[in-house]
C-alpha positions as CSV (number, residue, x, y, z in Angstrom):
1,M,-66.7,-19.0,10.9
2,A,-67.3,-22.6,9.7
3,V,-65.1,-25.5,8.9
4,L,-66.1,-26.9,5.5
5,L,-65.9,-30.6,4.9
6,T,-65.8,-32.8,1.8
7,N,-65.2,-36.6,2.1
8,N,-62.8,-38.7,0.1
9,V,-61.2,-35.9,-2.0
10,A,-57.7,-36.4,-3.2
11,S,-55.3,-34.8,-5.8
12,T,-51.7,-34.4,-6.4
13,L,-49.6,-31.2,-6.3
14,A,-48.9,-29.6,-9.6
15,S,-45.6,-28.3,-8.2
16,S,-43.4,-28.6,-5.1
17,L,-43.9,-26.5,-2.0
18,T,-41.1,-24.7,-0.1
19,P,-41.4,-24.2,3.7
20,S,-42.5,-20.6,3.1
21,S,-45.1,-21.3,0.4
22,T,-48.5,-19.7,1.2
23,S,-50.3,-21.4,-1.7
24,L,-50.4,-24.7,-3.4
25,T,-51.6,-25.8,-6.8
26,V,-53.3,-29.2,-7.3
27,A,-53.4,-31.1,-10.6
28,A,-55.2,-29.4,-13.4
29,G,-59.0,-29.6,-13.1
30,T,-59.0,-31.3,-9.7
31,G,-59.5,-28.1,-7.6
32,A,-63.2,-28.3,-8.2
33,K,-63.4,-31.4,-6.0
34,F,-62.5,-29.3,-3.0
35,P,-64.6,-26.8,-1.0
36,S,-64.5,-23.1,-2.0
37,P,-64.2,-21.2,1.3
38,V,-65.1,-17.6,1.7
39,A,-63.7,-15.8,4.7
40,P,-64.0,-16.6,7.5
41,D,-64.7,-20.2,6.4
42,Y,-61.9,-22.7,5.8
43,F,-61.1,-26.3,5.5
44,Y,-58.2,-28.5,6.4
45,A,-56.1,-30.5,4.0
46,T,-53.4,-33.1,4.5
47,I,-50.3,-33.1,2.3
48,I,-48.3,-36.3,2.2
49,S,-44.8,-36.2,0.7
50,T,-43.4,-38.9,-1.4
51,T,-41.3,-40.0,1.6
52,G,-44.4,-40.2,3.8
53,E,-44.1,-37.0,5.8
54,I,-47.4,-35.4,6.7
55,E,-48.4,-31.8,7.0
56,I,-51.8,-30.4,7.7
57,V,-52.7,-27.0,6.2
58,K,-55.6,-24.7,6.7
59,V,-57.1,-23.7,3.3
60,T,-58.6,-20.2,3.5
61,S,-59.5,-19.8,-0.2
62,R,-59.5,-21.6,-3.5
63,A,-59.5,-20.3,-7.0
64,N,-59.8,-23.1,-9.5
65,D,-56.7,-25.3,-8.8
66,V,-54.9,-22.8,-6.5
67,M,-55.4,-22.8,-2.8
68,T,-54.3,-20.2,-0.2
69,I,-52.9,-22.0,2.8
70,V,-51.8,-21.5,6.4
71,R,-48.9,-24.0,7.0
72,A,-48.0,-26.3,9.8
73,Q,-51.4,-26.9,11.5
74,D,-52.1,-29.3,14.3
75,R,-48.4,-29.6,15.3
76,T,-47.2,-30.6,11.9
77,T,-44.1,-29.0,10.2
78,A,-44.1,-27.0,7.0
């Protein structure tokens, strides 16, 4: 199991998340900037809301612009 890293990668969400969302979609065409984990590998991503709230998620897979996530990592809230 390896934690994958990529420096200075950013995008915006293509749609809002709910507290129970298990995937997120980034802006069209920007998913390729992020790692493509294959189980058991993963990477962490930080989501920042328009009001400044921060959530860290664990990304376990990525298909184009859609990422499968585990919410509320490192004591953050979904």
